[in-house]
C-alpha positions in Angstrom: 99.2 266.6 -22.4 100.1 267.0 -18.8 103.6 266.1 -17.5 102.0 263.0 -15.7 100.4 262.0 -18.9 103.6 262.1 -20.8 105.4 260.2 -18.1 102.7 257.5 -18.3 103.1 257.2 -22.0 106.7 256.9 -21.7 106.6 254.4 -19.0 103.9 252.3 -21.0 106.2 252.2 -24.1 109.0 251.0 -22.0 107.0 248.3 -20.2 105.4 246.8 -23.1 108.7 246.3 -24.9 110.1 244.3 -21.9 109.6 240.7 -21.8 111.2 239.7 -18.5 108.4 239.7 -15.9 110.8 240.5 -13.0 112.1 243.6 -14.7 108.4 244.6 -15.7 107.1 244.4 -12.1 110.0 246.4 -10.8 109.6 249.2 -13.3 106.0 249.4 -12.6 106.6 249.9 -8.9 109.2 252.5 -9.6 107.0 254.5 -11.9 104.1 254.3 -9.4 106.4 255.7 -6.7 107.3 258.6 -8.8 104.0 259.5 -10.2 102.0 259.2 -6.8 104.7 260.1 -4.3 104.1 256.8 -2.3 106.8 255.8 0.0 105.9 252.1 -0.3 104.7 250.2 -3.4 104.0 246.6 -3.8 102.5 244.3 -6.7 100.7 241.2 -6.1 100.0 238.6 -8.6 97.3 236.0 -8.1 97.9 232.4 -8.3 96.4 230.0 -11.2 93.3 229.6 -9.1 93.1 233.4 -8.7 92.1 233.0 -5.0 95.1 234.3 -3.3 98.4 236.0 -4.0 101.0 233.7 -5.6 103.6 236.3 -5.9 104.4 239.5 -4.1 106.9 242.2 -5.1 107.7 245.4 -3.1 109.6 248.7 -3.5 110.6 251.1 -0.7 111.8 248.4 1.7 115.4 247.4 2.1 116.5 243.7 2.2 117.0 243.8 5.9 113.5 245.0 6.6 112.1 242.3 4.2 113.8 239.6 6.1 112.5 240.8 9.5 109.0 241.1 8.2 109.2 237.3 7.1 106.7 235.6 4.8 104.9 237.8 2.1 101.1 238.2 2.6 98.8 235.7 0.8 95.9 238.2 0.1 94.1 238.5 3.6 92.7 241.6 5.3 92.6 244.8 3.2 94.5 243.3 0.5 92.0 240.6 0.2 89.2 243.1 -0.3 90.7 244.0 -3.6 90.7 240.3 -4.7 87.0 239.8 -3.8 86.0 243.2 -5.0 88.3 244.3 -7.8 87.7 248.2 -7.6 90.1 250.9 -6.6 90.4 251.3 -2.9 91.7 254.7 -1.4 91.7 255.2 2.4 93.5 257.8 4.5 94.1 255.4 7.5 94.5 251.8 6.4 94.4 250.5 10.1 91.0 251.8 10.6 89.5 249.8 7.6 87.0 247.1 9.0 89.1 244.3 7.1 92.4 245.5 8.5 94.4 242.8 10.4 97.0 245.2 11.6 100.6 244.9 10.6 102.9 241.9 11.6 106.0 242.6 13.8 108.8 244.4 12.5 106.6 245.9 9.5 106.8 249.7 9.1 103.8 251.6 10.0 101.6 252.7 7.1 98.8 255.1 7.0 97.5 256.2 3.7 96.7 253.5 1.2 95.7 253.2 -2.5 95.0 249.9 -4.2 93.9 249.3 -7.9 93.3 246.0 -9.7 95.3 244.7 -12.6 92.9 243.2 -15.2 93.8 241.0 -18.1 91.2 240.2 -20.6 88.4 240.8 -18.2 89.9 238.9 -15.4 91.6 240.2 -12.4 95.1 238.8 -12.1 96.7 241.1 -9.5 96.8 244.3 -7.6 99.0 247.4 -7.5 99.3 248.7 -3.9 100.5 252.0 -2.7 101.1 253.3 0.9 102.4 256.4 2.7 101.8 259.3 0.3 104.8 261.8 0.9 103.9 265.5 1.6 100.0 264.6 2.0 97.7 262.9 4.4 96.2 260.7 1.6 96.4 259.8 -2.1 94.4 261.8 -4.4 92.0 261.1 -7.2 94.7 262.0 -9.7 97.1 259.4 -7.9 94.2 256.9 -8.4 93.9 257.6 -12.1 97.7 257.3 -12.6 97.7 254.1 -10.7 95.0 252.8 -12.9 96.8 253.9 -16.0 99.9 252.0 -14.8 97.9 249.0 -13.9 96.5 248.8 -17.5 100.0 249.1 -18.8 101.1 246.5 -16.2 98.4 244.2 -17.5 99.7 244.4 -21.2 103.2 244.0 -20.1 102.3 241.0 -17.9 100.4 239.2 -20.6 103.2 239.8 -23.1 105.7 238.3 -20.7 103.3 235.4 -20.2 102.9 234.9 -23.9 106.6 235.0 -24.2 107.1 232.7 -21.4 104.8 230.3 -22.8 106.2 230.3 -26.3 109.7 229.8 -24.8 108.4 226.9 -22.8 106.9 225.3 -25.9 110.1 225.8 -27.9 112.1 224.3 -25.2 109.8 221.3 -25.0 110.0 220.7 -28.8 113.8 221.0 -28.5 113.7 218.4 -25.8 111.5 216.1 -27.7 113.7 216.5 -30.8 116.8 215.6 -28.6 115.0 212.6 -27.0 113.9 211.3 -30.5 117.6 211.7 -31.7 118.9 209.8 -28.5 116.2 207.1 -28.9 117.2 206.8 -32.6 120.9 206.4 -31.7 120.1 203.8 -29.3 117.9 201.9 -31.9 120.8 201.8 -34.4 123.1 200.7 -31.7 120.9 197.6 -31.2 122.0 196.3 -34.5 125.4 197.7 -35.0 127.0 197.2 -31.5 127.9 193.7 -30.7 127.8 193.7 -26.9 125.4 194.9 -24.3 128.0 197.0 -22.5 128.6 199.2 -25.3 124.9 199.9 -25.6 124.6 200.7 -21.9 127.6 203.2 -22.2 125.7 204.9 -25.1 122.7 205.0 -23.0 124.2 206.7 -20.1 126.1 209.2 -22.2 123.0 210.3 -24.1 120.7 210.2 -21.0 123.1 212.4 -19.1 123.3 215.0 -22.0 119.7 214.9 -22.4 118.7 216.2 -19.0 121.9 218.2 -18.3 123.0 216.0 -15.3 126.5 216.0 -13.9 126.3 212.3 -13.4 124.1 209.4 -14.5 124.1 205.7 -13.5 122.4 202.7 -14.8 121.5 200.0 -12.4 119.9 196.8 -13.4 117.8 194.4 -11.5 119.6 191.2 -10.4 117.2 189.1 -8.1 116.4 191.2 -5.0 119.2 193.7 -5.8 120.1 196.4 -8.1 123.5 196.4 -9.7 125.5 199.3 -11.0 126.6 198.4 -14.4 128.0 201.7 -16.0 128.1 205.4 -15.3 128.8 208.8 -17.0 130.0 212.2 -16.0 131.4 212.9 -12.6 130.3 209.4 -11.3 133.0 207.0 -10.6 130.6 204.3 -11.0 131.5 201.2 -8.8 130.7 198.8 -11.4 129.2 195.7 -9.8 128.1 197.5 -6.7 125.1 196.0 -5.3 122.2 197.7 -3.2 119.0 196.0 -1.9 115.8 196.7 -3.5 114.1 196.7 -0.2 115.2 199.5 2.0 116.7 201.8 -0.8 115.1 204.8 -2.6 116.2 203.5 -5.9 114.7 200.1 -5.1 111.4 201.9 -4.2 111.3 203.6 -7.5 111.9 200.2 -9.2 109.1 198.4 -7.3 106.6 201.3 -7.7 107.5 201.8 -11.4 107.4 205.6 -11.0 109.9 208.2 -11.3 111.1 210.3 -8.3 112.7 213.8 -8.0 114.9 214.2 -5.0 115.5 217.8 -3.7 117.9 216.9 -1.1 119.9 213.7 -1.5 121.4 213.6 1.9 118.1 213.6 3.8 115.9 211.9 1.2 117.7 208.9 -0.3 118.1 206.0 2.3 121.5 204.8 0.8 124.0 207.4 0.0 124.9 207.5 -3.7 128.7 208.2 -2.6 128.7 204.5 -1.9 128.4 203.6 -5.5 130.6 206.4 -7.1 128.6 209.7 -7.1 130.6 212.4 -5.3 128.7 214.7 -3.0 125.5 214.7 -5.0 122.8 217.3 -3.9 119.7 216.6 -6.1 118.6 213.4 -8.1 116.1 212.2 -10.5 115.4 208.6 -10.4 113.6 206.9 -13.3 112.5 203.2 -13.7 113.5 201.2 -16.8 110.2 199.6 -17.8 110.0 196.7 -20.4 106.5 195.5 -21.2 105.2 196.6 -17.7 108.1 195.0 -16.0 110.7 197.1 -14.1 114.3 195.9 -15.2 116.4 198.5 -13.7 116.8 202.4 -12.7 118.2 205.4 -14.6 119.7 207.6 -11.7 120.7 211.3 -12.7 122.5 213.5 -10.1 122.8 217.3 -10.0 121.1 219.3 -12.8 123.6 221.6 -14.4 126.9 222.9 -13.1 125.4 224.0 -9.8 123.5 220.9 -9.0 119.9 222.5 -9.1 116.9 220.5 -8.9 115.6 218.5 -11.8 112.2 219.8 -13.2 109.0 218.2 -14.2 109.9 218.6 -17.8 113.4 216.9 -17.0 111.3 213.9 -15.5 109.1 213.6 -18.5 112.0 213.6 -20.8 114.0 211.1 -19.1 111.1 208.8 -18.7 110.5 208.9 -22.5 114.2 208.2 -22.9 114.2 205.4 -20.3 111.5 203.5 -22.2 113.8 203.4 -25.4 116.7 202.5 -23.1 114.8 199.5 -21.4 113.7 198.2 -24.8 117.4 198.3 -26.0 118.7 196.5 -22.7 116.0 193.9 -23.1 116.6 193.3 -26.7 120.2 193.0 -26.3 119.8 190.6 -23.2 117.6 188.7 -25.4 120.0 188.5 -28.3 122.9 187.4 -25.8 120.8 185.0 -24.2 120.1 183.3 -27.6 123.7 183.1 -28.3 124.4 181.6 -25.0 121.6 179.1 -25.3 122.9 178.1 -28.7 126.3 177.9 -27.4 125.3 175.5 -24.6 123.2 173.6 -26.9 126.0 173.1 -29.2 128.1 171.9 -26.4 125.5 169.4 -25.3 125.2 168.1 -28.9 129.1 167.7 -29.0 129.1 165.8 -25.7 126.4 163.5 -27.1 128.4 163.0 -30.2 131.6 162.1 -28.1 129.5 159.8 -26.0 128.4 157.9 -29.2 132.0 157.9 -30.6 133.3 156.6 -27.3 130.6 153.9 -27.2 130.7 152.8 -30.8 134.3 153.0 -31.6 136.6 153.2 -28.4 134.6 150.8 -26.1 134.0 148.4 -29.1 137.8 148.4 -29.8 138.9 147.9 -26.3 136.3 145.2 -25.9 137.7 143.4 -28.9 141.3 143.7 -27.6 140.2 142.2 -24.2 138.7 139.3 -26.0 141.8 138.8 -28.0 144.1 139.0 -24.8 142.0 136.7 -22.9 142.0 134.1 -25.7 145.7 134.0 -25.6 145.9 133.0 -22.0 147.2 129.5 -21.6 148.7 129.2 -25.1 152.1 130.5 -24.2 154.9 128.5 -22.4 156.3 131.3 -20.3 154.8 132.2 -17.0 155.7 135.9 -17.4 153.6 136.1 -20.5 150.5 134.8 -18.9 151.0 137.2 -15.9 151.4 140.2 -18.3 148.5 139.4 -20.3 146.4 139.0 -17.0 147.5 142.5 -16.0 146.7 143.8 -19.4 143.2 142.4 -19.1 142.7 143.9 -15.8 143.8 147.3 -17.0 141.7 147.2 -20.1 138.7 146.4 -17.8 139.4 149.3 -15.6 139.7 151.5 -18.4 136.4 150.2 -19.8 134.8 151.2 -16.4 136.3 154.7 -16.5 135.1 155.2 -20.0 131.6 154.0 -19.2 131.5 156.7 -16.3 132.7 159.4 -18.7 130.1 158.5 -21.2 127.4 158.8 -18.5 128.7 161.9 -17.1 128.9 163.5 -20.7 125.3 162.6 -21.5 123.5 159.9 -19.4 121.4 157.6 -21.6 118.9 157.2 -18.6 118.1 161.0 -19.0 117.0 160.5 -22.6 115.4 157.0 -22.3 113.7 157.0 -18.9 113.6 160.6 -17.7 115.1 162.8 -14.9 114.1 160.8 -11.9 116.1 157.6 -12.8 119.0 159.6 -14.0 119.5 161.4 -10.8 119.0 158.1 -8.8 121.7 156.6 -11.0 123.9 159.6 -10.5 123.6 159.4 -6.6 124.3 155.7 -6.6 127.6 156.3 -8.6 128.7 159.0 -6.2 128.0 157.1 -3.0 131.0 155.5 -1.4 132.5 154.5 1.8 133.5 158.1 2.5 130.4 159.9 1.5 126.8 159.2 2.5 124.1 160.7 0.3 120.4 161.1 1.3 117.8 162.2 -1.3 114.3 163.5 -1.5 113.2 163.3 -5.2 109.6 164.2 -6.0 109.3 164.4 -9.7 106.8 163.2 -12.3 107.5 159.9 -13.8 107.6 159.3 -17.5 104.9 156.7 -17.6 102.2 159.1 -17.0 103.3 161.5 -19.7 104.1 164.4 -17.4 107.8 164.5 -17.9 109.4 168.1 -17.6 110.8 169.9 -20.9 113.9 168.4 -22.1 116.0 171.5 -21.6 114.8 171.8 -18.1 115.6 168.3 -17.2 119.1 168.8 -18.6 119.5 171.9 -16.4 118.4 170.1 -13.3 120.5 167.1 -13.9 123.7 169.2 -14.5 123.0 171.4 -11.5 122.9 168.1 -9.2 125.8 166.6 -11.0 128.1 169.8 -10.7 127.2 170.4 -7.1 128.0 166.7 -6.2 131.2 167.0 -8.2 132.1 170.0 -6.0 131.1 168.0 -2.8 133.5 165.1 -3.9 136.5 167.2 -5.0 136.6 170.2 -2.6 134.1 169.7 0.5 135.9 166.9 2.4 132.3 166.1 3.5 131.1 162.9 5.0 127.4 163.3 4.1 125.2 165.2 1.5 121.6 165.7 0.9 119.9 166.1 -2.4 116.5 167.4 -3.0 114.6 167.8 -6.2 110.9 168.6 -6.0 108.0 170.5 -7.5 106.6 173.5 -5.8 103.7 175.2 -7.6 105.1 176.3 -11.0 108.8 175.6 -10.1 111.3 173.0 -9.8 113.4 173.4 -6.6 116.9 171.9 -6.5 118.8 171.8 -3.3 122.2 170.2 -2.5 123.7 170.4 1.1 126.8 169.0 2.6 128.7 169.0 6.0 132.1 169.9 4.4 134.4 172.7 5.1 132.7 175.2 2.9 134.5 178.0 0.7 134.5 181.7 0.1 131.4 182.4 -2.1 132.5 185.9 -2.8 135.7 184.7 -4.3 133.6 183.3 -7.3 136.1 180.5 -7.9 135.7 179.1 -11.4 137.0 175.9 -10.0 133.7 175.1 -8.3 131.8 175.3 -11.6 129.9 178.4 -10.4 129.9 180.2 -13.8 128.4 177.2 -15.5 125.8 176.9 -13.1 124.9 180.5 -13.1 124.5 180.5 -16.9 122.3 177.5 -16.9 120.0 178.9 -14.1 119.8 182.3 -15.9 118.8 180.8 -19.2 116.1 178.7 -17.5 114.8 182.0 -16.0 115.5 181.0 -12.3 117.5 182.1 -9.3 120.3 180.4 -7.6 121.2 181.0 -3.8 124.2 179.8 -2.3 125.6 179.7 1.3 128.8 178.3 2.6 130.7 178.4 5.8 132.2 176.1 8.5 128.9 174.2 8.9 128.9 173.2 5.1 127.4 174.5 1.9 123.9 174.9 0.7 122.9 175.5 -2.8 119.3 176.1 -3.9 118.0 176.8 -7.3 114.4 177.7 -8.3 113.5 177.1 -12.0 110.0 177.9 -13.6 108.4 175.2 -15.3 107.4 177.6 -18.1 109.9 180.4 -18.4 108.7 183.7 -20.0 109.7 183.5 -23.9 110.3 187.4 -24.1 111.8 188.0 -20.9 115.6 188.6 -20.5 117.4 186.0 -18.4 117.0 186.7 -14.8 120.4 187.2 -13.1 121.7 184.8 -10.6 122.4 185.5 -6.9 126.0 184.8 -5.9 125.4 185.4 -2.3 122.7 183.7 -0.2 119.1 184.4 -1.1 116.3 183.9 1.4 116.9 180.1 1.7 113.6 179.8 3.6 111.0 177.1 3.1 
């Protein structure tokens, strides 16, 4: 065995035992230079389509020279000859070859050239290139044989490295799938064991962040035309309650399209900076919609993969998408449970009001009425004038209290709402609220009871309570001189609108004294939206309530600021 043959055998043993492809390619070039005396060596690996070079590794050039040359070749000119015709190519002057394009600026001059294909299982996957043989004008046949032997070893080593890489990728995929299933199982368990939605959301962000190795992860849920940050994990100082518009934001675009998006440069690609909602100096992002039964209910936003803030991979995207499905189901189920509890609470409160109305009517009013009859019958029987005056005053007081109690009973549960329907009940309400200081105009276009087209009982109660509470605010707080009430059907919705010319109030203050929490809850349970505008020109409230709310949908949140208010 010659010295060259022994070196080829030794090199082959080393190469086939190495699994890192970068190390393999570098060793091949080193051996090629030693065995053939080439000053420069390069190895090109074809892309998946095997049409051009997808990877190009060099030896013999320092880093400064590589940077000056610029982009690596893609497989044109003489290099392309070996791709189209995978046979050894050996020339004394490469620049004189018919396919030569010449050398780019800053590229060192090369004369002698030797190229051989790298064949894997009968298919060419790359080429080994050698140039500038030292001490001779051109490469020899022995050099070609050595290069071919190295190319065969290279093919085996590259194939081994590919098999190893594929097995590692599959192992990582399986591990990710297991972690995803474990995280989904924890969320499923939490649905039954954790009492409130907030705890479930905290679990989702912690598990989701760990799943994709993100530095920060936020959950944003849809509320009307906005996304609201509800919780965060990791480096994020989540500004809970921070709102960003769906239109005009990258997160909103992901929500509307229902498709995930990987962001390689947050500063230039995201239209609203995440720093505004608590993520410090993010570099990369992965945005995934929370989809429940085909409807996007929110967004999972992960920022900065790993400790260095690297880009998220396609595998990370697939993993977080699968996780987001379980998370969305958990959110929807918890919302449904809480909505049922709230609905039960409101129904119980309404039932209690109805009971008190019956009690006041059957007991208190009857007793007061009897007392009035008794006192009235004593008038004229006594001798003292003061006695008669006192009895007269008592009768007047009792009559006043009877009137007050009747008004309380009507407010608690108007009998007209049960007996005649929503339209007569609202008309009676407006009549009671009109006085010398407040002029009320109305536009009521609702189905009457006599044609059998009344609204659902729960929806009628919601509409009535909205008008009632809004007019109560007008009377107590607005100092208004006029008000306008509109209740009408528009397509498949009931639109309730109450306006006044009063002094207005700060909507963002969310004052409980204005009854806004109760109105928000009622509208949310009805599956509607509530818009509110208030200022020096007065206050305008508008609610849109669907005639048939989706039975399985979570309650749609309510807008505290103004919605479109058009139409």
